[in-house]
OpenMM code with the backbone's topology and positions (N, CA, C; nanometers):
from openmm import Vec3, app, unit

residues = "MET LYS LEU GLN ASP LEU THR VAL ASP GLU LEU TRP SER LEU HIS LEU GLU VAL THR SER VAL LEU THR GLY ARG ILE SER ALA GLU LYS LYS LYS LEU GLU GLN ARG LEU GLU GLN LEU ARG SER SER GLY ALA LEU ASP GLY SER PRO HIS GLU ARG ARG PRO TYR PRO HIS VAL PHE PRO LYS TYR ARG ASN PRO ALA LYS PRO GLU GLU THR TRP ALA GLY ARG GLY LYS GLN PRO ARG TRP LEU ALA ALA GLN LEU ARG SER GLY LYS SER LEU ASP ASP PHE ARG ILE LYS PRO ALA SER ASP ARG LYS LEU ARG SER ALA ARG ARG".split()
positions = [
    Vec3(10.1121, 5.7930, 8.0830),
    Vec3(9.9512, 5.7862, 8.1584),
    Vec3(9.8853, 5.9309, 8.0686),
    Vec3(9.7740, 5.8869, 8.0175),
    Vec3(9.6707, 5.9831, 7.9721),
    Vec3(9.5723, 5.9944, 8.0563),
    Vec3(9.5293, 6.1505, 8.1406),
    Vec3(9.4646, 6.0902, 8.2179),
    Vec3(9.3432, 6.0950, 8.1922),
    Vec3(9.2945, 6.1116, 8.0297),
    Vec3(9.1606, 6.1119, 8.0018),
    Vec3(9.0896, 5.9585, 7.9676),
    Vec3(9.2152, 5.9143, 7.9627),
    Vec3(9.1715, 5.7184, 7.9538),
    Vec3(9.1129, 5.6432, 8.1197),
    Vec3(9.2171, 5.7546, 8.2064),
    Vec3(9.1694, 5.6975, 8.3226),
    Vec3(8.9893, 5.7132, 8.3872),
    Vec3(9.0052, 5.5687, 8.4603),
    Vec3(8.8708, 5.6200, 8.5542),
    Vec3(8.8374, 5.6621, 8.7061),
    Vec3(8.7206, 5.7116, 8.6699),
    Vec3(8.7242, 5.8118, 8.8442),
    Vec3(8.8219, 5.7630, 8.9303),
    Vec3(8.7424, 5.5969, 8.9955),
    Vec3(8.8503, 5.5579, 9.0467),
    Vec3(9.0225, 5.5358, 9.0866),
    Vec3(9.0722, 5.5717, 9.0090),
    Vec3(9.1966, 5.5550, 8.9618),
    Vec3(9.2376, 5.7481, 8.9051),
    Vec3(9.1467, 5.7827, 8.9128),
    Vec3(9.1691, 5.9663, 8.9171),
    Vec3(9.1540, 6.0218, 9.0884),
    Vec3(9.0971, 5.9788, 9.0973),
    Vec3(9.1224, 5.9861, 9.3088),
    Vec3(9.1915, 5.9086, 9.3442),
    Vec3(9.2604, 5.6958, 9.3534),
    Vec3(9.3904, 5.7645, 9.3931),
    Vec3(9.4596, 5.8054, 9.3688),
    Vec3(9.5089, 5.8813, 9.2725),
    Vec3(9.6081, 5.9265, 9.1866),
    Vec3(9.6043, 6.0659, 9.2214),
    Vec3(9.4781, 6.1242, 9.2719),
    Vec3(9.4460, 6.2604, 9.3685),
    Vec3(9.5225, 6.2535, 9.5255),
    Vec3(9.4765, 6.0947, 9.5497),
    Vec3(9.4891, 6.1063, 9.6772),
    Vec3(9.6319, 6.1153, 9.6838),
    Vec3(9.7561, 6.0204, 9.5947),
    Vec3(9.8295, 5.9791, 9.6245),
    Vec3(9.9495, 6.1241, 9.5949),
    Vec3(9.8782, 6.2768, 9.5056),
    Vec3(10.0085, 6.3389, 9.4519),
    Vec3(9.9445, 6.4400, 9.5624),
    Vec3(9.8334, 6.4097, 9.6973),
    Vec3(9.8093, 6.4985, 9.8250),
    Vec3(9.8970, 6.4721, 9.8834),
    Vec3(9.8913, 6.3376, 9.9540),
    Vec3(9.9627, 6.2509, 10.0376),
    Vec3(10.1250, 6.3845, 9.9833),
    Vec3(10.1892, 6.3688, 9.9381),
    Vec3(10.3284, 6.3538, 9.8204),
    Vec3(10.3709, 6.5085, 9.8165),
    Vec3(10.2381, 6.6177, 9.7954),
    Vec3(10.2687, 6.7473, 9.8201),
    Vec3(10.2810, 6.8286, 9.9820),
    Vec3(10.2167, 6.7431, 10.0682),
    Vec3(10.1885, 6.7773, 10.1782),
    Vec3(10.3371, 6.7274, 10.2743),
    Vec3(10.3592, 6.6168, 10.2255),
    Vec3(10.5666, 6.5901, 10.2491),
    Vec3(10.6033, 6.6358, 10.2296),
    Vec3(10.6737, 6.7363, 10.1474),
    Vec3(10.7108, 6.8254, 10.0974),
    Vec3(10.7184, 6.9727, 10.1269),
    Vec3(10.6159, 6.9660, 10.1345),
    Vec3(10.5586, 7.0980, 10.1830),
    Vec3(10.5770, 7.1572, 10.3147),
    Vec3(10.5617, 7.0391, 10.3658),
    Vec3(10.5792, 7.0304, 10.5226),
    Vec3(10.7639, 7.0243, 10.5160),
    Vec3(10.8205, 6.9708, 10.4671),
    Vec3(11.0102, 6.9114, 10.3941),
    Vec3(11.0272, 7.0230, 10.4130),
    Vec3(10.9847, 7.2014, 10.3088),
    Vec3(11.0067, 7.2589, 10.2761),
    Vec3(11.0097, 7.3615, 10.4038),
    Vec3(10.9072, 7.3534, 10.4986),
    Vec3(10.8513, 7.4229, 10.5790),
    Vec3(10.9382, 7.4309, 10.7438),
    Vec3(11.0068, 7.3488, 10.6949),
    Vec3(11.0691, 7.3228, 10.8252),
    Vec3(11.2381, 7.3231, 10.7828),
    Vec3(11.2833, 7.3540, 10.6230),
    Vec3(11.3660, 7.4045, 10.5876),
    Vec3(11.3771, 7.5896, 10.5924),
    Vec3(11.2837, 7.6435, 10.5562),
    Vec3(11.2742, 7.7570, 10.5647),
    Vec3(11.2949, 7.8455, 10.7402),
    Vec3(11.2003, 7.7167, 10.8037),
    Vec3(11.2083, 7.7819, 10.9398),
    Vec3(11.3239, 7.7055, 11.0044),
    Vec3(11.3788, 7.6906, 10.9797),
    Vec3(11.5419, 7.6398, 11.0606),
    Vec3(11.6426, 7.7748, 10.9915),
    Vec3(11.6571, 7.7945, 10.8523),
    Vec3(11.7151, 7.9197, 10.7869),
    Vec3(11.6960, 8.0111, 10.8839),
    Vec3(11.4999, 8.0907, 10.9009),
    Vec3(11.4520, 8.1465, 10.9728),
    Vec3(11.5915, 8.1865, 11.1054),
    Vec3(11.5489, 8.0883, 11.2121),
    Vec3(11.5975, 8.0466, 11.3020),
    Vec3(11.7379, 8.0650, 11.2721),
    Vec3(11.8402, 8.0572, 11.2251),
    Vec3(11.9464, 8.1286, 11.1981),
    Vec3(12.0275, 8.2792, 11.1638),
    Vec3(11.9152, 8.3218, 11.0558),
    Vec3(11.9365, 8.4254, 11.0784),
    Vec3(11.9142, 8.5291, 11.2370),
    Vec3(11.7986, 8.4476, 11.2635),
    Vec3(11.8263, 8.5487, 11.3782),
    Vec3(11.9188, 8.5241, 11.5191),
    Vec3(11.9428, 8.4167, 11.4839),
    Vec3(12.0694, 8.3946, 11.6026),
    Vec3(12.1868, 8.4251, 11.5483),
    Vec3(12.2083, 8.4560, 11.3711),
    Vec3(12.3078, 8.5627, 11.3671),
    Vec3(12.3200, 8.6643, 11.3513),
    Vec3(12.2285, 8.8027, 11.4339),
    Vec3(12.1959, 8.8856, 11.4295),
    Vec3(12.1166, 8.9824, 11.2968),
    Vec3(12.0966, 8.8809, 11.1630),
    Vec3(12.1042, 8.9684, 11.0657),
    Vec3(11.9205, 8.9834, 11.0646),
    Vec3(11.8728, 8.9102, 11.1595),
    Vec3(11.7249, 8.9673, 11.2377),
    Vec3(11.6784, 8.9627, 11.3792),
    Vec3(11.7345, 9.1013, 11.3944),
    Vec3(11.6785, 9.1531, 11.5194),
    Vec3(11.5777, 9.1593, 11.5427),
    Vec3(11.4897, 9.1362, 11.4579),
    Vec3(11.2950, 9.1859, 11.4537),
    Vec3(11.2422, 9.2966, 11.5222),
    Vec3(11.3779, 9.4288, 11.5749),
    Vec3(11.2821, 9.5298, 11.5757),
    Vec3(11.3380, 9.6289, 11.4310),
    Vec3(11.2066, 9.7171, 11.3975),
    Vec3(11.1829, 9.7422, 11.2699),
    Vec3(11.3430, 9.8887, 11.2834),
    Vec3(11.3618, 9.8298, 11.1939),
    Vec3(11.4525, 10.0083, 11.1691),
    Vec3(11.4179, 10.1538, 11.1271),
    Vec3(11.4719, 10.2314, 11.2593),
    Vec3(11.4574, 10.3585, 11.2782),
    Vec3(11.5387, 10.4389, 11.1722),
    Vec3(11.3989, 10.5472, 11.1368),
    Vec3(11.4204, 10.5986, 11.0032),
    Vec3(11.4905, 10.7130, 11.0673),
    Vec3(11.5577, 10.7631, 10.9463),
    Vec3(11.6723, 10.8549, 10.9821),
    Vec3(11.5392, 11.0410, 10.9782),
    Vec3(11.5771, 11.1225, 11.0325),
    Vec3(11.5144, 11.1830, 11.0868),
    Vec3(11.4520, 11.3522, 10.9789),
    Vec3(11.3789, 11.3587, 10.9284),
    Vec3(11.3709, 11.4896, 10.8415),
    Vec3(11.3547, 11.5773, 10.9374),
    Vec3(11.4046, 11.6962, 10.8451),
    Vec3(11.3722, 11.8121, 10.8957),
    Vec3(11.2096, 11.8700, 10.8726),
    Vec3(11.1620, 11.9765, 10.9667),
    Vec3(11.0169, 11.9992, 10.9609),
    Vec3(10.9974, 12.0598, 10.8345),
    Vec3(10.9014, 12.0298, 10.7459),
    Vec3(10.8661, 12.1408, 10.6365),
    Vec3(10.7465, 12.1896, 10.6617),
    Vec3(10.7442, 12.3124, 10.6007),
    Vec3(10.6366, 12.4235, 10.6400),
    Vec3(10.5755, 12.4106, 10.5541),
    Vec3(10.4716, 12.4777, 10.6027),
    Vec3(10.3158, 12.5096, 10.4255),
    Vec3(10.4110, 12.6171, 10.3831),
    Vec3(10.3884, 12.6196, 10.2453),
    Vec3(10.4119, 12.7299, 10.1385),
    Vec3(10.2412, 12.7393, 10.1621),
    Vec3(10.1932, 12.6471, 10.1022),
    Vec3(10.0855, 12.7161, 10.0488),
    Vec3(9.9269, 12.7152, 10.1228),
    Vec3(9.8327, 12.7372, 10.1540),
    Vec3(9.7086, 12.7444, 10.2000),
    Vec3(9.6337, 12.7598, 10.0905),
    Vec3(9.4579, 12.6970, 10.1433),
    Vec3(9.3352, 12.7335, 10.1359),
    Vec3(9.3030, 12.8486, 10.1060),
    Vec3(9.2570, 12.9059, 10.0788),
    Vec3(9.1738, 13.0632, 10.1844),
    Vec3(9.0336, 13.0565, 10.2250),
    Vec3(8.9709, 12.8808, 10.1868),
    Vec3(8.8165, 12.9330, 10.1505),
    Vec3(8.8392, 12.8102, 10.3121),
    Vec3(8.9515, 12.8035, 10.3301),
    Vec3(8.9327, 12.6565, 10.4443),
    Vec3(9.1127, 12.6672, 10.4901),
    Vec3(9.1167, 12.8267, 10.6013),
    Vec3(9.3322, 12.8482, 10.5900),
    Vec3(9.3919, 12.7289, 10.7045),
    Vec3(9.3173, 12.6235, 10.7350),
    Vec3(9.3369, 12.5338, 10.8195),
    Vec3(9.4035, 12.3852, 10.7001),
    Vec3(9.3934, 12.3927, 10.5452),
    Vec3(9.4520, 12.3087, 10.4519),
    Vec3(9.5300, 12.3495, 10.4184),
    Vec3(9.6685, 12.3325, 10.4545),
    Vec3(9.7697, 12.4026, 10.3482),
    Vec3(9.8667, 12.3171, 10.3353),
    Vec3(9.9841, 12.2868, 10.2562),
    Vec3(10.0447, 12.1999, 10.1538),
    Vec3(10.1484, 12.2459, 10.1334),
    Vec3(10.2762, 12.1649, 10.1643),
    Vec3(10.3741, 12.1866, 10.1643),
    Vec3(10.4293, 12.2248, 10.0501),
    Vec3(10.4016, 12.1554, 9.9830),
    Vec3(10.4360, 12.2170, 9.8425),
    Vec3(10.5191, 12.0372, 9.7572),
    Vec3(10.5097, 11.9448, 9.8168),
    Vec3(10.5572, 11.8004, 9.8384),
    Vec3(10.4596, 11.7189, 9.8555),
    Vec3(10.5457, 11.6433, 9.7485),
    Vec3(10.4284, 11.5077, 9.6884),
    Vec3(10.2753, 11.5708, 9.6099),
    Vec3(10.1780, 11.4319, 9.6131),
    Vec3(10.0613, 11.5057, 9.5414),
    Vec3(10.0181, 11.6275, 9.5537),
    Vec3(9.9467, 11.7142, 9.5107),
    Vec3(9.8436, 11.7854, 9.4908),
    Vec3(9.7599, 11.7707, 9.5655),
    Vec3(9.7059, 11.8869, 9.6766),
    Vec3(9.5493, 11.8329, 9.7692),
    Vec3(9.4185, 11.8524, 9.6127),
    Vec3(9.3335, 11.7831, 9.6621),
    Vec3(9.2382, 11.8054, 9.6243),
    Vec3(9.1950, 11.9279, 9.5838),
    Vec3(9.1749, 12.0711, 9.7273),
    Vec3(9.1117, 12.1355, 9.6484),
    Vec3(9.2229, 12.2553, 9.6101),
    Vec3(9.3765, 12.2322, 9.6107),
    Vec3(9.4364, 12.2936, 9.5297),
    Vec3(9.4232, 12.2519, 9.3904),
    Vec3(9.4321, 12.1599, 9.3524),
    Vec3(9.3949, 12.0858, 9.1760),
    Vec3(9.2728, 12.1168, 9.1173),
    Vec3(9.1752, 12.1320, 9.2157),
    Vec3(9.0526, 12.2235, 9.1811),
    Vec3(9.0330, 12.3402, 9.1319),
    Vec3(9.1583, 12.4257, 9.2347),
    Vec3(9.1204, 12.5712, 9.1976),
    Vec3(9.2149, 12.5720, 9.0947),
    Vec3(9.4068, 12.5306, 9.0173),
    Vec3(9.4336, 12.5458, 8.9305),
    Vec3(9.3551, 12.4973, 8.7944),
    Vec3(9.2535, 12.3792, 8.8116),
    Vec3(9.1794, 12.3692, 8.6948),
    Vec3(9.1346, 12.4550, 8.6538),
    Vec3(9.0162, 12.5605, 8.7669),
    Vec3(8.9532, 12.6631, 8.7558),
    Vec3(9.0193, 12.7690, 8.6655),
    Vec3(9.1570, 12.7596, 8.6421),
    Vec3(9.2761, 12.9415, 8.6268),
    Vec3(9.3551, 13.0221, 8.6844),
    Vec3(9.3002, 12.9433, 8.8541),
    Vec3(9.3930, 13.0331, 8.9403),
    Vec3(9.5352, 13.0037, 8.9148),
    Vec3(9.6221, 13.0688, 8.9478),
    Vec3(9.7789, 13.0359, 8.9395),
    Vec3(9.8044, 13.0356, 9.0620),
    Vec3(9.9136, 12.8994, 9.1287),
    Vec3(9.9558, 12.8698, 9.2302),
    Vec3(10.0186, 12.9638, 9.3121),
    Vec3(10.1012, 13.0431, 9.2419),
    Vec3(10.0986, 13.1547, 9.3578),
    Vec3(10.0089, 13.2355, 9.4360),
    Vec3(9.8458, 13.2528, 9.3759),
    Vec3(9.7560, 13.2682, 9.4211),
    Vec3(9.7366, 13.1866, 9.5410),
    Vec3(9.7745, 13.1092, 9.5902),
    Vec3(9.7729, 13.0564, 9.7048),
    Vec3(9.8727, 13.0372, 9.8116),
    Vec3(10.0177, 13.0332, 9.7886),
    Vec3(10.1122, 13.0927, 9.8348),
    Vec3(10.1429, 13.2121, 9.9907),
    Vec3(10.1686, 13.1194, 10.0952),
    Vec3(10.2028, 13.1858, 10.2509),
    Vec3(10.2662, 13.3215, 10.2131),
    Vec3(10.2286, 13.4484, 10.2651),
    Vec3(10.3387, 13.5253, 10.2395),
    Vec3(10.4280, 13.5073, 10.3603),
    Vec3(10.6044, 13.5085, 10.3191),
    Vec3(10.6550, 13.4734, 10.4308),
    Vec3(10.6807, 13.6013, 10.5242),
    Vec3(10.6548, 13.6316, 10.6822),
    Vec3(10.6800, 13.7311, 10.7928),
    Vec3(10.7961, 13.8003, 10.7164),
    Vec3(10.7701, 13.9500, 10.7313),
    Vec3(10.8151, 14.0577, 10.6768),
    Vec3(10.9812, 14.0680, 10.7823),
    Vec3(11.0837, 14.0865, 10.6910),
    Vec3(11.1779, 14.1025, 10.8243),
    Vec3(11.2077, 14.1600, 10.9279),
    Vec3(11.1620, 14.3061, 10.9488),
    Vec3(11.1124, 14.4126, 11.0286),
    Vec3(11.0656, 14.3203, 11.1505),
    Vec3(10.9171, 14.2940, 11.1285),
    Vec3(10.8506, 14.1861, 11.2380),
    Vec3(11.0062, 14.0993, 11.2843),
    Vec3(10.9882, 14.0153, 11.2438),
    Vec3(11.1365, 13.9117, 11.2517),
    Vec3(11.2688, 14.0341, 11.3468),
    Vec3(11.3031, 14.1084, 11.3264),
    Vec3(11.4276, 14.1720, 11.3608),
    Vec3(11.3604, 14.2038, 11.5165),
    Vec3(11.2152, 14.3083, 11.5477),
    Vec3(11.1836, 14.3611, 11.6207),
    Vec3(11.1306, 14.2625, 11.7402),
    Vec3(11.1021, 14.1092, 11.7060),
    Vec3(11.0963, 14.0011, 11.8113),
    Vec3(11.1874, 13.9737, 11.7867),
    Vec3(11.3424, 13.9782, 11.8052),
    Vec3(11.4085, 13.9301, 11.8287),
    Vec3(11.4499, 13.9912, 11.9763),
    Vec3(11.4462, 14.1649, 11.9404),
    Vec3(11.5176, 14.2518, 12.0452),
    Vec3(11.3877, 14.2362, 12.1713),
] * unit.nanometer
topology = app.Topology()
chain = topology.addChain("A")
for resn in residues:
    res = topology.addResidue(resn, chain)
    for name in ("N", "CA", "C"):
        topology.addAtom(name, app.Element.getBySymbol(name[0]), res)
């Protein structure tokens, strides 16, 4: 059947027929999917609760923005904009490193 040879009325009736067939098939497919989903829920494969994330250790910041000390970066993930801009201007990553507390201070705090 060549669609180009059909009249507008014939094309419209074909459109209606295709639409009704598609509607039936889509609803049948939807019923099958809903039944499958119900089977998965009843078997316990889908319990509906989100999975808990495993606990990650707290990561302390290693780098600090000297202009805004509240901006820090732990060295993981994408570099923050402030750090990338400073590195492009020629500074070193070590210029922003947070200095660890000295051992003497730690020992005196324990006593």
